[in-house]
C-alpha positions in Angstrom: -77.2 1.6 -60.0 -77.2 1.1 -63.7 -76.1 2.8 -66.4 -77.8 2.0 -70.1 -76.1 3.5 -73.3 -78.2 2.7 -76.2 -75.5 2.2 -79.3 -77.4 2.2 -82.2 -80.5 4.2 -81.8 -80.5 5.2 -85.6 -80.6 1.7 -86.3 -83.8 0.3 -84.2 -85.4 2.9 -85.4 -84.8 2.3 -89.3 -86.1 -0.7 -88.4 -89.3 0.6 -87.1 -90.1 2.9 -89.8 -88.6 1.2 -92.7 -87.1 3.0 -95.9 -89.1 5.8 -96.2 -89.5 6.6 -93.0 -85.6 6.7 -92.6 -85.4 10.0 -93.9 -87.2 11.7 -91.1 -84.8 10.2 -88.5 -82.4 13.3 -87.3 -85.3 15.7 -88.6 -89.1 14.7 -86.9 -88.0 11.8 -85.6 -85.2 11.7 -82.3 -84.3 8.1 -82.4 -82.9 8.7 -79.0 -85.7 9.9 -77.6 -87.9 7.2 -79.4 -85.8 4.3 -78.2 -85.9 5.6 -74.8 -89.1 5.5 -74.2 -89.8 2.3 -75.3 -86.9 1.1 -73.3 -88.0 2.8 -70.3 -92.2 1.2 -70.8 -90.5 -1.9 -71.4 -88.4 -1.7 -67.6 -90.8 -0.5 -66.1 -93.2 -3.3 -66.8 -90.4 -5.9 -66.2 -89.8 -4.4 -63.0 -93.1 -4.2 -61.7 -93.2 -8.2 -62.6 -90.4 -8.7 -60.5 -91.9 -6.4 -57.6 -89.2 -3.7 -58.1 -89.7 0.0 -57.1 -87.1 2.2 -59.0 -86.3 5.8 -60.3 -86.1 5.5 -64.0 -84.4 8.6 -65.1 -83.5 9.4 -69.2 -80.6 12.3 -68.9 -78.5 13.8 -71.6 -75.2 14.3 -71.4 -73.4 12.0 -69.6 -70.4 10.4 -72.2 -68.4 7.2 -71.5 -64.9 7.5 -73.3 -62.7 4.5 -73.4 -63.9 1.7 -70.7 -62.8 4.0 -67.6 -63.9 7.4 -67.3 -67.8 8.4 -67.4 -67.9 12.4 -67.5 -71.4 13.4 -66.0 -72.7 16.3 -66.9 -76.5 15.7 -66.4 -79.9 17.3 -67.9 -82.5 15.1 -66.9 -85.3 14.5 -69.5 -87.3 12.4 -67.9 -88.1 10.8 -65.0 -90.5 7.7 -64.3 -91.0 5.9 -60.7 -91.5 2.0 -60.6 -94.4 2.0 -58.0 -95.9 -1.6 -57.2 -99.7 -1.9 -57.5 -101.2 -3.4 -55.5 
């Protein structure tokens, strides 16, 4: 199982929307959700190319404390099943 914590979502969205859109981050645009959706799409494409079937879950709640403790209260935001296309 892989866990990926995106630590610079605001900066990624800021680069995409520019200075004008920067003011909308956190008000209209949820930076974390936007980056997660883009990452899920890229992962799905890569998994299909490698012949990998997987379930990708976007969740809210887990937090990493230091490098040794992971707290896992989960609220599933999105689930994507990656299946191979024939």
